[in-house]
C-alpha positions as CSV (number, residue, x, y, z in Angstrom):
1,M,0.0,0.0,0.0
2,Y,2.8,2.5,1.0
3,L,4.5,1.8,-2.4
4,D,1.3,2.2,-4.5
5,W,0.6,5.5,-2.6
6,L,4.1,6.7,-3.5
7,A,3.8,5.6,-7.1
8,G,0.3,7.5,-7.3
9,G,1.8,10.9,-6.4
10,R,0.9,10.5,-2.7
11,R,-2.6,11.5,-3.3
12,G,-4.8,8.5,-2.2
13,D,-6.5,7.8,1.0
14,V,-3.9,6.1,3.3
15,P,-3.7,5.7,7.1
16,A,-1.9,8.5,8.8
17,G,1.0,6.1,9.8
18,L,2.0,5.9,6.1
19,V,2.2,9.7,5.7
20,L,4.2,9.8,9.0
21,L,6.7,7.2,7.5
22,F,7.3,9.4,4.6
23,C,7.9,12.4,6.9
24,F,10.7,10.3,8.5
25,G,12.4,10.1,5.1
26,L,12.0,13.8,4.6
27,E,13.6,14.6,7.8
28,R,16.5,12.3,7.1
29,R,17.1,14.0,3.6
30,V,17.1,17.4,5.3
31,L,19.0,16.8,8.4
32,L,21.5,14.1,7.6
33,D,22.0,14.0,3.9
34,A,22.5,17.8,3.7
35,G,25.8,17.4,5.4
36,H,27.5,15.5,2.5
37,D,25.0,16.2,-0.5
38,P,25.0,19.8,-1.9
39,A,21.8,19.0,-4.0
40,V,19.8,19.1,-1.0
41,R,19.9,22.8,-0.7
42,G,18.3,23.1,-4.3
43,E,15.5,20.6,-3.0
44,L,14.4,22.6,-0.2
45,R,11.8,24.6,-1.9
46,A,10.3,21.5,-3.6
47,I,10.2,19.7,-0.3
48,T,8.6,22.7,1.4
49,T,5.8,22.8,-1.2
50,E,5.2,19.1,-0.7
51,V,4.9,19.2,3.0
52,R,2.4,22.1,2.7
53,R,0.3,19.9,0.3
54,L,0.5,17.0,2.7
55,R,-0.5,19.4,5.6
56,V,-3.7,20.5,3.6
57,R,-4.5,17.0,2.4
58,Y,-3.9,14.9,5.5
59,G,-3.4,17.4,8.4
60,V,-7.1,18.4,8.5
61,Q,-9.9,16.0,9.4
62,R,-12.9,16.7,7.0
63,A,-16.2,14.8,6.9
64,G,-16.1,11.6,4.6
65,E,-12.2,12.0,4.2
66,V,-9.3,10.2,5.9
67,G,-7.4,12.8,8.1
68,G,-4.4,12.5,10.3
69,G,-4.4,12.7,14.0
70,P,-2.8,15.3,16.3
71,T,0.7,13.4,15.9
72,L,0.8,13.9,12.1
73,R,-0.5,17.4,12.2
74,R,2.2,18.3,14.8
75,T,5.0,16.5,12.8
76,L,3.9,18.4,9.5
77,D,3.8,21.8,11.3
78,N,7.3,21.2,13.0
79,L,8.8,20.1,9.6
80,L,7.2,23.2,7.8
81,D,8.9,25.5,10.4
82,L,12.3,23.7,9.9
83,L,12.0,23.9,6.1
84,E,11.0,27.6,6.1
85,L,14.0,28.5,8.2
86,L,16.4,26.4,6.0
87,A,14.9,27.6,2.8
88,A,14.8,31.2,3.6
89,P,17.0,33.4,1.3
90,R,20.0,34.8,2.8
91,A,19.4,38.3,4.1
92,N,22.0,40.8,3.0
93,P,22.2,44.3,4.7
94,G,21.3,47.0,2.3
95,R,19.2,45.0,0.0
96,R,15.6,45.4,0.3
97,A,13.9,42.1,0.8
98,E,10.1,42.1,1.5
99,P,8.1,39.0,2.1
100,A,5.7,38.2,-0.8
101,A,3.1,36.3,1.0
102,A,0.6,37.7,3.4
103,P,1.0,37.4,7.0
104,P,-0.8,34.6,8.8
105,H,-3.8,35.4,10.8
106,G,-4.1,32.3,13.0
107,D,-3.3,32.0,16.6
108,G,-1.1,29.6,18.5
109,P,2.8,29.3,18.7
110,T,4.8,31.9,16.8
111,P,5.3,30.4,13.2
112,V,8.9,30.5,11.9
113,G,7.7,32.2,8.7
114,V,6.5,35.2,10.8
115,R,10.2,35.3,12.5
116,V,11.8,34.9,9.2
117,A,9.7,37.8,7.4
118,L,10.4,40.1,10.3
119,A,14.1,39.2,10.3
120,R,14.2,40.1,6.6
121,F,12.8,43.6,7.4
122,A,15.3,44.1,10.1
123,A,18.2,42.9,8.0
124,A,17.2,45.3,5.1
125,C,16.4,48.2,7.6
126,A,13.1,48.3,6.0
127,P,9.9,49.6,7.8
128,V,7.5,46.8,8.7
129,P,4.0,47.3,7.2
130,A,0.8,47.6,9.3
131,D,-0.3,44.1,8.3
132,W,2.9,42.4,9.2
133,A,3.2,44.5,12.4
134,R,-0.4,43.2,13.3
135,A,1.1,39.6,12.8
136,W,4.0,40.5,15.0
137,V,1.7,41.4,17.9
138,R,-0.6,38.5,17.4
139,H,2.2,36.0,17.6
140,H,4.6,37.7,20.0
141,P,4.9,35.4,23.0
142,S,5.0,38.4,25.4
143,L,2.1,40.3,24.2
144,T,-0.9,38.3,25.4
145,R,-4.2,38.7,23.7
146,R,-6.7,41.3,25.0
147,R,-10.5,41.0,25.3
148,A,-10.9,43.7,22.8
149,E,-8.9,41.5,20.2
150,V,-11.1,38.5,20.9
151,D,-14.6,40.3,21.2
152,C,-14.0,43.1,18.7
153,P,-11.4,41.6,16.2
154,D,-12.4,43.7,13.2
155,E,-12.5,47.0,15.0
156,F,-9.2,46.2,16.8
157,D,-7.4,45.6,13.5
158,R,-8.7,48.7,11.8
159,L,-7.7,50.9,14.8
160,F,-4.5,49.2,15.3
161,A,-3.6,49.9,11.5
162,L,-4.8,53.5,11.6
163,R,-2.9,54.3,14.8
164,Y,0.4,52.2,13.8
165,R,0.6,54.5,10.6
166,D,0.0,57.6,12.6
167,R,2.6,56.9,15.1
168,H,5.1,55.2,13.0
169,G,4.6,56.4,9.5
170,P,5.5,54.0,6.9
171,G,6.3,51.4,9.6
172,L,8.4,50.6,12.5
173,V,12.1,49.7,11.6
174,P,13.3,46.8,13.8
175,P,16.8,47.0,14.8
176,G,19.2,44.4,13.4
177,D,21.8,44.1,16.2
178,V,20.1,41.1,17.8
179,P,21.0,37.4,17.7
180,G,19.9,35.3,14.7
181,V,16.8,33.1,14.6
182,R,17.2,29.7,16.2
183,L,15.1,26.7,16.1
184,R,15.4,23.6,18.4
185,Y,13.9,20.8,16.2
186,Q,12.8,17.6,17.7
187,P,12.5,14.9,14.8
188,A,9.6,12.8,14.7
189,S,11.8,9.8,13.6
190,P,13.0,8.0,16.4
191,T,16.4,7.3,14.6
192,L,17.2,11.1,14.6
193,T,18.3,13.3,17.5
194,T,17.4,16.9,18.5
195,T,19.0,19.5,16.2
196,L,19.7,23.2,16.9
197,V,19.3,25.1,13.6
198,C,20.9,28.7,13.6
199,R,20.5,31.4,11.1
200,E,22.7,34.2,12.3
201,D,22.0,36.3,9.0
202,L,18.4,36.6,10.2
203,P,17.9,38.7,13.3
204,D,15.3,37.4,15.8
205,V,13.2,40.5,16.0
206,L,11.0,38.9,18.7
207,A,13.7,38.8,21.1
208,E,14.3,42.6,20.7
209,P,12.8,44.5,23.8
210,R,12.5,48.1,22.4
211,S,10.3,47.2,19.6
212,T,8.2,45.0,21.8
213,R,7.7,47.9,24.3
214,A,6.7,50.3,21.5
215,L,4.0,47.7,20.1
216,G,2.8,47.0,23.7
217,S,2.2,50.7,24.2
218,L,0.3,50.9,20.9
219,V,-1.8,47.8,21.8
220,D,-2.6,49.4,25.3
221,G,-4.0,52.5,23.8
222,V,-6.0,50.6,21.1
223,T,-7.5,48.3,24.0
224,A,-8.4,51.3,26.2
225,A,-10.1,53.2,23.3
226,L,-12.1,50.2,22.3
227,D,-13.0,49.0,25.9
228,P,-16.3,51.0,26.1
229,Y,-17.5,49.9,22.9
230,R,-16.5,46.3,23.8
231,R,-18.4,46.3,27.1
232,W,-21.5,47.9,25.6
233,S,-21.5,45.4,22.6
234,A,-21.1,42.4,24.9
235,G,-24.4,43.4,26.5
236,F,-26.1,44.4,23.2
237,P,-24.5,42.3,20.6
238,H,-27.4,42.8,18.0
239,A,-27.0,46.6,18.1
240,R,-23.6,46.8,16.4
241,G,-23.7,49.4,13.8
242,S,-26.4,51.4,15.5
243,L,-26.1,55.1,16.4
244,A,-25.6,54.1,20.1
245,A,-22.8,52.0,19.2
246,A,-21.2,54.8,17.1
247,A,-21.2,57.0,20.3
248,L,-18.8,54.6,21.9
249,L,-16.5,54.0,19.0
250,P,-13.1,55.9,18.7
251,R,-13.3,58.7,16.4
252,E,-11.0,57.1,13.7
253,L,-13.4,54.3,13.3
254,V,-16.7,56.4,12.8
255,D,-17.8,56.0,9.2
256,A,-19.9,59.1,8.6
257,G,-20.7,58.2,5.1
258,H,-22.7,54.9,5.4
259,G,-25.5,53.4,7.6
260,P,-27.4,55.2,10.3
261,L,-24.8,57.6,11.0
262,G,-24.6,58.6,7.4
263,A,-28.4,59.1,7.3
264,L,-28.2,61.3,10.2
265,R,-25.4,63.4,8.7
266,V,-27.6,63.8,5.6
267,W,-30.6,64.9,7.5
268,A,-28.6,67.4,9.5
269,E,-27.0,68.9,6.3
270,Q,-30.4,69.3,4.7
271,Q,-31.6,71.2,7.8
272,L,-28.9,73.6,7.8
273,D,-28.8,74.0,4.0
274,G,-25.4,75.7,4.0
275,R,-26.1,77.9,7.0
276,P,-24.2,78.0,10.3
277,Q,-27.3,77.3,12.3
278,A,-30.9,76.5,11.8
279,V,-34.2,76.3,14.0
280,I,-35.5,72.9,13.7
281,D,-38.3,70.6,15.3
282,G,-36.5,68.4,17.9
283,A,-39.0,65.6,16.8
284,G,-36.8,65.0,13.8
285,F,-34.3,63.3,16.2
286,W,-36.9,60.6,17.2
287,A,-36.5,59.1,13.8
288,F,-32.9,58.3,14.4
289,W,-32.9,57.7,18.2
290,S,-35.1,55.5,20.2
291,T,-36.3,56.9,23.7
292,A,-38.0,55.5,26.6
293,A,-40.5,58.4,26.8
294,P,-42.3,59.3,23.6
295,E,-42.2,63.2,24.2
296,R,-38.9,63.8,26.1
297,M,-35.5,62.3,26.1
298,A,-33.8,61.3,29.4
299,R,-30.6,63.1,30.3
300,D,-28.4,60.2,29.4
301,E,-30.2,59.5,26.1
302,A,-29.9,63.1,25.1
303,A,-26.1,63.1,26.2
304,A,-25.5,60.2,24.0
305,L,-27.2,61.5,21.1
306,L,-25.4,64.8,21.4
307,T,-22.0,62.9,21.6
308,V,-23.0,61.2,18.1
309,L,-23.8,64.6,16.6
310,A,-20.4,65.9,17.8
311,L,-18.7,63.1,15.8
312,L,-20.3,64.7,12.7
313,D,-19.3,68.2,13.9
314,F,-22.8,69.2,14.7
315,G,-24.3,70.6,17.8
316,V,-27.8,71.3,19.3
317,E,-29.0,73.7,21.8
318,P,-30.3,73.0,24.3
319,D,-27.5,70.8,25.5
320,V,-27.8,68.8,28.7
321,R,-23.9,68.7,29.1
322,F,-23.8,72.6,29.1
323,G,-26.7,73.3,31.5
324,G,-29.6,73.1,29.2
325,P,-32.8,71.1,29.6
326,T,-33.2,67.7,27.8
327,L,-34.5,67.6,24.2
328,T,-38.2,67.6,23.6
329,R,-40.5,67.6,20.6
330,G,-40.1,71.3,20.1
331,Q,-38.1,73.9,18.7
332,A,-34.3,73.4,19.0
333,V,-31.2,75.0,17.1
334,L,-28.9,72.9,15.2
335,F,-25.5,74.3,14.3
336,R,-21.9,73.6,13.2
337,L,-19.5,73.0,15.9
338,G,-16.2,74.9,16.0
339,R,-12.9,73.4,16.4
340,P,-11.8,72.5,18.9
341,A,-15.1,71.4,20.4
342,S,-15.4,70.4,23.9
343,D,-18.0,68.1,25.6
344,R,-18.2,70.2,28.7
345,P,-18.5,73.9,29.4
346,S,-15.6,76.2,30.3
347,A,-15.3,77.9,33.4
348,R,-16.8,81.2,32.0
349,F,-19.6,79.6,29.9
350,P,-22.3,79.5,32.7
351,A,-21.9,83.3,33.2
352,A,-22.2,83.8,29.4
353,A,-25.3,81.6,29.3
354,A,-26.9,83.6,32.0
355,I,-26.1,86.8,30.1
356,V,-27.7,85.7,26.9
357,R,-30.8,84.3,28.8
358,C,-31.3,88.0,30.0
359,A,-30.6,89.2,26.5
360,A,-33.5,86.9,25.2
361,A,-35.9,88.3,27.9
362,V,-35.2,91.9,26.5
363,A,-35.1,91.1,22.9
364,T,-38.5,89.5,23.0
365,A,-40.2,91.9,25.3
366,A,-41.8,94.0,22.5
367,R,-42.5,91.3,20.0
368,P,-41.3,87.7,19.1
369,V,-37.8,87.7,17.4
370,D,-37.1,85.2,14.8
371,P,-33.4,84.2,14.8
372,R,-33.7,83.5,11.0
373,N,-34.7,87.0,9.9
374,P,-32.1,89.9,9.7
375,L,-33.3,91.4,13.0
376,G,-32.7,88.0,14.9
377,E,-29.2,87.9,13.1
378,A,-28.5,91.3,14.6
379,V,-29.3,89.9,18.1
380,L,-27.3,86.8,17.6
381,A,-24.2,88.9,16.6
382,I,-24.2,90.4,20.0
383,A,-24.0,87.0,21.5
384,R,-20.5,86.6,19.8
385,E,-19.4,89.9,21.1
386,V,-20.2,88.6,24.6
387,A,-18.2,85.5,24.0
388,A,-15.3,87.5,22.8
389,H,-15.5,89.9,25.9
390,L,-15.7,87.1,28.3
391,R,-13.0,85.3,26.6
392,L,-14.7,81.9,26.1
393,D,-12.9,79.0,24.8
394,P,-12.5,78.5,21.1
395,G,-15.7,77.3,19.6
396,E,-17.9,78.3,22.4
397,D,-19.0,81.5,20.7
398,L,-20.8,79.5,18.2
399,R,-22.6,77.5,20.9
400,L,-23.5,80.7,22.7
401,A,-25.0,82.0,19.6
402,A,-27.0,78.9,19.2
403,R,-28.2,79.0,22.8
404,L,-29.3,82.6,22.3
405,G,-31.2,81.5,19.1
406,W,-32.9,78.8,21.1
407,L,-33.9,81.0,23.8
408,L,-35.4,83.5,21.2
409,T,-37.9,80.9,20.2
410,T,-38.9,80.2,24.0
411,R,-40.4,82.4,26.6
412,V,-37.9,83.6,29.2
413,D,-39.5,84.5,32.5
414,I,-37.8,87.7,33.9
415,D,-39.0,86.7,37.4
416,R,-36.7,83.5,37.4
417,L,-33.7,85.3,36.1
418,G,-32.5,86.3,39.6
419,R,-32.1,82.6,40.5
420,Q,-30.1,82.0,37.2
421,T,-27.8,84.9,37.6
422,T,-26.6,84.3,41.2
423,M,-23.2,83.3,40.0
424,L,-22.4,86.6,38.0
425,T,-19.6,88.7,39.6
426,A,-19.9,92.4,39.6
427,A,-18.0,92.9,36.5
428,E,-20.0,90.2,34.6
429,R,-23.2,92.1,35.9
430,E,-21.8,95.3,34.4
431,T,-20.8,93.6,31.3
432,A,-24.4,92.2,30.9
433,A,-25.9,95.7,31.5
434,H,-24.0,97.2,28.6
435,Y,-24.6,94.4,26.1
436,L,-28.4,94.5,27.1
437,I,-28.8,98.0,25.9
438,A,-27.2,96.8,22.5
439,V,-29.7,93.9,22.4
440,A,-32.6,96.3,23.2
441,L,-31.8,98.5,20.3
442,A,-31.1,95.8,17.9
443,A,-34.5,94.2,18.5
444,D,-36.5,97.3,19.0
445,P,-34.7,100.4,17.6
446,A,-37.4,102.7,18.9
447,A,-36.9,101.4,22.4
448,G,-40.7,101.2,23.1
449,P,-42.2,101.1,26.6
450,A,-42.2,97.2,26.7
451,T,-38.5,97.1,26.0
452,V,-37.6,99.8,28.3
453,A,-39.8,98.1,31.1
454,A,-38.0,94.9,30.4
455,L,-34.7,96.5,30.5
456,T,-35.4,98.1,33.8
457,R,-36.8,94.9,35.5
458,V,-33.5,92.9,34.3
459,Y,-31.3,95.8,35.7
460,R,-33.1,95.4,39.1
461,V,-32.6,91.6,38.9
462,L,-28.8,92.2,38.3
463,G,-28.7,94.5,41.2
464,L,-27.9,97.6,39.2
465,E,-29.3,101.1,39.3
466,P,-32.6,101.2,37.0
467,D,-31.9,104.8,36.2
468,L,-28.8,103.8,34.2
469,V,-31.1,102.5,31.7
470,F,-32.6,105.9,30.5
471,H,-29.1,107.4,30.5
472,R,-27.5,104.6,28.5
473,L,-30.3,104.6,26.0
474,H,-30.1,108.3,25.5
475,E,-26.2,108.0,25.2
476,R,-26.9,105.6,22.2
477,S,-29.6,107.7,20.7
478,V,-27.3,110.8,20.3
479,G,-24.6,108.6,18.8
480,A,-22.2,108.5,21.6
481,A,-19.9,105.6,21.8
482,P,-20.9,103.4,24.7
483,T,-18.5,103.1,27.6
484,L,-17.9,99.2,27.8
485,P,-16.0,97.4,30.6
486,R,-12.7,96.0,29.9
487,P,-12.4,92.5,28.9
488,L,-12.7,90.2,32.0
489,P,-9.5,88.6,33.3
490,V,-9.1,84.9,32.5
491,A,-9.1,83.6,36.0
492,R,-12.3,82.8,37.5
493,Y,-11.9,82.2,41.2
494,G,-9.1,83.6,43.4
495,D,-9.2,86.9,41.6
496,H,-12.3,88.6,43.1
497,T,-10.4,91.7,44.0
498,A,-9.1,92.3,40.5
499,T,-12.6,91.6,39.0
500,A,-14.3,94.0,41.4
501,Q,-11.7,96.7,40.4
502,V,-12.5,96.2,36.9
503,G,-16.2,96.6,37.5
504,A,-15.6,99.7,39.6
505,S,-13.5,101.4,36.9
506,V,-16.7,101.5,34.7
507,H,-18.5,104.8,35.7
508,E,-21.1,106.8,34.0
509,P,-20.3,110.4,33.4
510,D,-22.4,112.9,35.2
511,E,-21.6,115.8,33.0
512,P,-21.4,116.3,29.2
513,V,-18.4,114.6,27.7
514,A,-15.9,116.7,25.8
515,V,-15.3,115.0,22.5
516,Q,-12.6,117.6,21.3
517,V,-11.0,120.6,22.8
518,P,-11.9,123.8,20.8
519,D,-9.2,125.2,18.5
520,A,-7.0,122.0,19.2
521,V,-4.7,121.4,16.4
522,P,-5.1,117.7,15.2
523,S,-2.0,115.5,15.6
524,G,-1.1,112.0,14.7
525,Y,-2.2,110.0,11.6
526,A,-5.6,109.8,10.1
527,L,-7.2,106.5,10.1
528,P,-8.2,104.8,6.7
529,W,-11.9,104.9,5.8
530,A,-13.6,101.9,7.2
531,G,-15.5,101.3,4.0
532,D,-12.4,101.1,1.8
533,R,-13.0,97.7,0.0
534,A,-9.3,97.5,-1.0
535,L,-8.0,97.9,2.4
536,S,-10.7,95.6,3.9
537,A,-9.6,92.9,1.4
538,A,-6.0,93.4,2.1
539,V,-6.3,93.0,6.0
540,Q,-7.5,89.4,6.9
541,L,-7.5,88.2,10.5
542,D,-6.5,84.8,11.2
543,Q,-9.4,83.7,13.5
544,A,-7.6,80.4,14.3
545,A,-4.5,82.2,15.4
546,I,-6.7,84.5,17.5
547,R,-8.4,81.5,19.2
548,R,-5.1,79.8,19.9
549,T,-3.8,83.1,21.5
550,I,-6.9,83.6,23.7
551,A,-6.5,79.9,24.8
552,D,-2.9,80.4,25.5
553,S,-3.5,83.5,27.5
554,A,-6.3,81.9,29.5
555,A,-3.8,79.1,30.5
556,V,-1.0,81.4,31.5
557,T,-3.4,83.7,33.5
558,T,-4.8,80.7,35.3
559,L,-1.4,79.3,36.3
560,L,-0.1,82.7,37.5
561,N,-3.4,83.2,39.6
562,T,-2.9,79.8,41.1
563,I,0.6,80.6,42.0
564,F,0.3,84.0,43.4
565,N,-3.2,84.0,44.9
566,N,-2.9,81.1,47.3
567,G,-1.2,83.1,49.9
568,D,-3.8,85.8,49.7
569,L,-6.7,83.3,50.0
570,L,-5.0,81.8,53.1
571,E,-4.6,85.3,54.8
572,Q,-8.2,86.0,54.2
573,A,-9.5,82.7,55.7
574,P,-9.7,83.8,59.3
575,T,-11.6,87.0,58.4
576,A,-14.2,84.9,56.4
577,V,-14.6,82.5,59.3
578,Q,-14.8,85.4,61.8
579,S,-17.4,87.2,60.0
580,V,-19.7,84.1,60.1
581,A,-19.2,83.5,63.8
582,N,-19.9,87.2,64.7
583,G,-22.7,88.1,62.3
584,A,-24.3,85.2,60.7
585,D,-26.2,82.2,61.9
586,L,-24.5,78.8,61.7
587,I,-26.0,76.3,59.1
588,A,-27.4,73.1,60.8
589,S,-24.6,71.6,62.7
590,L,-21.7,73.1,60.6
591,D,-19.0,75.2,62.4
592,P,-18.4,78.8,61.3
593,A,-15.8,78.0,58.5
594,H,-18.0,75.4,57.0
595,S,-21.0,77.6,57.2
596,A,-19.2,80.3,55.3
597,L,-17.9,77.9,52.7
598,L,-21.5,76.5,52.0
599,R,-22.8,80.1,51.6
600,A,-19.9,80.9,49.2
601,L,-21.0,77.7,47.2
602,A,-24.4,79.2,46.8
603,T,-23.0,81.9,44.6
604,R,-22.7,79.5,41.6
605,P,-24.3,76.4,40.3
606,S,-21.0,74.4,39.6
607,W,-17.3,74.5,40.6
608,S,-14.2,72.9,39.1
609,R,-12.0,70.9,41.4
610,E,-9.4,73.6,41.4
611,E,-11.8,76.2,42.1
612,F,-13.3,74.4,45.1
613,A,-9.8,73.8,46.5
614,S,-9.2,77.5,46.4
615,L,-12.4,78.4,48.0
616,A,-11.8,75.8,50.8
617,A,-8.3,77.3,51.3
618,A,-9.9,80.7,51.6
619,H,-12.0,79.5,54.5
620,G,-9.3,77.5,56.2
621,V,-10.5,74.0,55.6
622,L,-9.2,71.1,53.5
623,P,-11.2,70.6,50.3
624,D,-11.8,66.7,50.3
625,G,-12.7,66.9,54.2
626,A,-14.9,69.8,53.7
627,L,-16.8,68.1,50.8
628,D,-17.5,65.2,53.2
629,V,-18.7,67.3,56.0
630,L,-21.2,69.5,53.8
631,N,-22.5,66.3,52.1
632,E,-23.0,64.5,55.5
633,V,-24.9,67.4,56.8
634,A,-27.0,67.6,53.7
635,I,-27.8,63.9,53.8
636,D,-28.8,64.2,57.4
637,A,-31.2,66.9,56.6
638,T,-32.5,66.1,53.2
639,G,-31.3,62.5,52.2
640,V,-29.2,63.7,49.3
641,P,-25.7,65.3,49.1
642,V,-25.6,69.1,48.4
643,I,-22.5,68.9,46.0
644,E,-21.3,66.0,43.9
645,G,-19.3,65.3,40.7
646,D,-15.8,64.3,39.6
647,D,-13.9,67.0,37.5
648,T,-16.8,69.5,37.9
649,L,-18.7,69.8,41.2
650,A,-22.4,70.5,40.7
651,V,-24.3,72.2,43.6
652,D,-27.9,70.9,44.1
653,N,-29.8,74.2,44.5
654,D,-32.9,72.6,45.9
655,V,-30.9,71.0,48.8
656,L,-29.0,74.2,49.2
657,L,-32.1,76.2,49.5
658,E,-33.3,73.8,52.3
659,L,-30.1,74.0,54.4
660,L,-30.1,77.9,54.0
661,A,-33.6,78.2,55.0
């Protein structure tokens, strides 16, 4: 039977033992005869091809066919590793030699073919392509497989390839100054002994630690980026490809041109129709996003939808992440996000949002204002001026204009503004007062009784003198330039003294203002006419550079205030505590220091961790301990904490009012 099988080209159905007997002969030919017969070197490729064919024919058990057992499969695999190492062309430094075959995708022990291919890249000082780098990671004995590789193989491979090219360009170049590939071969034939095969011309890249660390760091980053999506898809395996899944995918894997995400993008583009923002019906989102309630989204549902829209560079107001209510089946404003776009408000955005809420109340006092007509566009332009004056983060000017556009479509109750403007400082209130005059005249150029009455009421809410309304309206009517406060400093907390000085420097002249001294001789240089089109075309401002400069100035100012104001805050702590002990009632069971701290927290709806630490230092208490003390008292009194959060601490206004009552 064995001779017939050999004569028939080794293709018939025979027991596995006969195939194994043939492998014994191949091992002897490769290991023993190669020492004295030079012809063996030329036979290696043919022998390798035949062993591969035998592995396919007899190494895999198929239904209705004769297949080999584990011993035969292991023998064929080991023999293939030996032949691939022996038959590999000699690698010469300086000669580019890339493997022609695609890398293997299977798991298990590292194939010698992968080690040989990587060694040829190292010997030629050539970059390793992304597909071979993926095989490098998959078969490296030190890089264990992660859950993301097993549960999300397609997403892992795509993200690995994208980030590999982003980090290493054309590819990682493995060093060639490492020992060669070595293979300890245990023959299946009992007549042969273990043989150590060495190829010093092929560097063993898998034994090189620097490249292994670089690939391990890349795998860690890909795993961390995919972990939220992996956990979610494990619980909802049938929802892959949905909008909810897209919200958890890394941005590099988001396909905005196909599927539900592509449909949402097309719908949003149709709503905007080339405009920066548009008033839409919020019910349109219900066609793309399922909700538990038919008329209103829950906070987490709205936040997830807004995250998906941000992947497409769209935003919506109201936005629950920026202090707005949840989306309902009513009017909303869709707008294009600026870059960079954050998913949380900056320190100054709540104050700007409170100012535009006051502006909406004044603008709609006489008549409704449509943000889509020229009158509404003039009002929205003032929102961008407020953003520039308050030095909001880049991109937040577009969101502030969208917030004002949404507020113009709703009814703003002036009686509720007092509660929503409590966090405004004196300088911010003065800023609001001046811009409210501009809003009133943009919405109602005649400044009718309804507009003046609304202005007066809002001035009272802001704690300003109502008579200033008539003076400033008269100032604008005669064409005098308004006296605006200087732009606010970047630092929010820890600079109350400087802010108060800025606000105090703004004053109203009680007497006529001298524009020019009589008979004065003009000096200096004449400014060019603002309507000169040639000059306007020649002078172009780089808005991106302006945003970067503002952001850098904000970061530097915040750092300097943190350095230089800590001492002042600590010196003021005894005074703050003493004022509570002497003139104010203690809150619940709190001591004077914590009572004063709680009253200071009532001035704003949210605080960052750094701001809260500075405020606690100003009252002579430690921030973490103070947070526990305040929440314990609140839980004892109301059952819920008064302040909670991670990076941003939100104050529960209802609990706060109950404690202060």
